[in-house]
N, C-alpha and C positions, 0 to 999 in steps of 0.2 A: 389485558395488555401483557401480563406476565406469561400466560400460556401461549399467546400469539408470538411473543418474542422468543420463547423457548422453542416452539415448533419451527420458527424460521431459522433459529440457530442450529437446530439439529439437521435441517435440510441443507443449510450452508456447509455444515461439517461433512455431511455425506458426499456432497458434490466435490468439496475440496479434497477429501481423502481419495475419492475415485479418480479424479482427474490428475492429482499429483502422483498417485500410485502408478498410473499408466504412463503419464508424461506425454512426450511427443505431440502429435496433432491435437488430441483432445485438450491438453493443458494449454497449448498455444492458442487454440480457438477460444477457450474460456477466458483466458487472460486478455485476449483482444477485445472480446465483448465487454468484459468488466472495465477495461480501459476506456472504451468508447463511452460507456455510461458515466464513468468518473470524470472524464474530460468535459462532457456536457454539463454535469453538475457543477464543476468548478467554473466553467465559463459563465454559467447563469449566475452563480454566487458573486463572481467578480465583475458583473455587469457587462460582459462581453457579448452576451446573446442579444439578438434583436428584441426579444421579448421584454427585456428590461427597459427599452426605450420606445418601441413602437406598439407594444401590447400584443404582438404575435408570438407564437411559440416556435416558429420555423427557425432553424439554424441560419446564421448569416454567413457571408463569404469567408470570414476569418475562421469560423468554426469548420466549414467544409474543408478548408486547407488543413486544419488539424485532424479531422476525421480521415482524410486521405493519407496524411502522414502516419497516423496510427496503423491503418491497414497495411501500408507499405512496410512499416517498421516490423510488424509481427510476421509478415510474409517473408521478409528477409531474415528475420530471426530464426524462423523454422526451416526455410529452404536453403539458406546460405550459412547463417550463423557467424559470419566473419565480422570482426569488430570494425574493419574499414568500411564495409557496406553499411553497417548500422550507424556509424558516425556520419557517413555521407547522407543517410536518410534524415538524421537529426538536423544537420545543417540545411538540407533541402527543404525540410518542413519550415524551418525558420525563414528561409528565403521566400517560400511560397506565401507565408503570412505577410511578409513585407511587401511582396508583389501585389497581393490583394489590397493591402492598406494604401499603397501608392496609387494604384490604378483607380480605386474607388474614392480617393480623397476628394472632398473632406467628409465622406459618409461615416467613416470610423475614426474614433479618437486614438491617440497614441496609447492611452491607457487600455483600450480594448485590444489593440495589437499585442501589447505586452502581456495582457491576461491570457490571450490565446497561446502564446509561446510558453508562458509559465505553466499553464494547465497541461500542455503536452508533455513538458519535462517532468512535472510533479507526479502525476499518476501513471500514464502509459509507460514512460521510459523506466521509472523506478520499479514499477510492478513487473516489468519484464525480467527482473533479476530472480524472480521466483522460478521462471523457466530456465534461466541460465544456471541456477543452483541445481535444479533437478537434473539437467542434462550434463552436468559436470561429472567427472569421475567420482564414483561412490555417491552420486547425487540422490539415489533412492533412500540413502540413510541421512544425509546431511540436510536435505530440504525441509525435513520436519522441524528443524531448529527454528525456522521462520515462524511456524505456528506456535511453538513453545514460547518463543520470545514475545510474540504479540498477543495471541489469545490466552496463552498460559499466564502471562504477566497480568493481563486485564482481569482474569478470574481471581488470581491470588491477591492482587491489589484491592479488588472489590471486597473480597472476604475479610482481609485484614482491616481495611478501612471501616467496614461495618462493625467489626468486633471491638477494635481498640483505637480507631482513628480519632484524633483530637486536634492536632495542630494543622490548620489550613495553610497551605503554602502558595496557592494560586487563587485567592478568593475572588478576584475580579474576572479571572479567565475560566476557572473550573471550580466553583464553590464546594463541590463534594469531594474533591481530591485532598487527601491528607498526607502529611509526611510519613506517618506510620504505614499508610496504604502503599505509598510509592516504594518505601523500603521493603515492605512485604512482597510487592510485585517483583522486584528485582531478585530478592532472595528466593522467592518461590520459583521463578523462572530458572534460576541457577540450580536449584534442587531438582526440579523436573528434568533439566538438561543433563545433570549428572546421572540421574536414574536411567534416563533414556540412553545416554552414552554407555553406561556400565552394562546394561542388559541387552542392548541392541547394536549400537554402533561399533563397539569393540570387536564384534564378530567380523566386521568388514576389514578391520585392521588387527589381525590376530597377534602381531608381534609388538604392538604398542599399547601403552596404558594411556588412553586419551579421554577418559570420562571427565577429567578435570578441565580439559580444553573445551569440551562441549559445554560444561558449566560456565566457563568464562565467556564463551561466545554468546550463550543464551542470556547471561547477565548484562553484557554490553548491548545485546539486541533489545533487552527489556528496557534499558534506559532510552534507547532510540525509539522504541515503541511508544513510550510515554511522551517523548518529545514530538513525535508525529501526531499523536492524539491531541496534544495541546496546540500544535501549529494549526491543525484543521479546525479546532475550536476557536482559535484566535481569528481565523478568516470569517467564521460565522458571526462572531461577536462584532467584528469590524463592519459587517454588512447587515447586522440585525436580522439574522435568520436563525430559526430553531434547528432545522434539519436541512441537509443538502437535497433530499428528495424523499419519495415515498415508495421506492421500488421494492424494498425489503420490509414486509409487515413487522411492526414492532421495533424496527431498528432505524428506519429512515432510508437514506440513500446509500449508494455504494461507498461514498466517501465517509459516511457515518460509521460503517462497519469495517472498512478496510484501511482507515486512516493510519492505524499503527503498523499494519503489515507493509504498507507502501514504503516506509523508510527503514523498516527492519530488514526487508529483503536484500537490498544492496549491501548493507552492513554485514549480514550473515554471509553473503557470497564472498566478499573480500576477506573477511576474517577466516573463512573456511579455506580459501586459497593459501593464505599466509601461514595458518597454524596446522592444517591437517593434510593438505595435498602437496 
């Protein structure tokens, strides 16, 4: 299991580095595919999928409305990029779900309709901020803070928790998480952020000393990273599932691997706008 997980992690890292470095169409396409998979995992977990009631694995009408909304959202993000169009797409997807819900009534419950809208906003829309950060001014430098805040925090928290973790702070939700590990994750992400900012990002801002700003952004992102991880775990606990899927060997589903990045991305984007640009 360890070697499978390690191999999968290396492959994911290579894909992430390649697509983020290039940006544009490859990154938008990758995020769209990841969002479609994450949306499906969430709707299944939240009992929106037909498979939870009829025993089939085919997506239902509510999910197809969500899939269409995701495809349209990322197409608009890449080809237009205007916030007005993206907002129209979000509202349009909501209305499409409501349209399906009403026309098919009473086939779907209100809980299923809410689950479809929630799943669309949770993973696809929030993940799109990875692309928005990358395509912003100096995005080739600032986008890596998302990975530092999420995956860097996870690694540091795991290492510190293993070494000195004692006090369990979320025993019912995540029994392995310790206070020491959480603090280590935040401080570790801040340190990695400062090192990254000092040696790389300041080259893009030669007249500013901003390594400390990068450290602050990564620290806040690390806190959001852990919140995202715990929120995704809470959904699994509520619905008595171990993993969201089996797409990534050794890791589970897309939501199991990207749960922290999903909420870190928008936080990094907005903090970057306010503090750096």
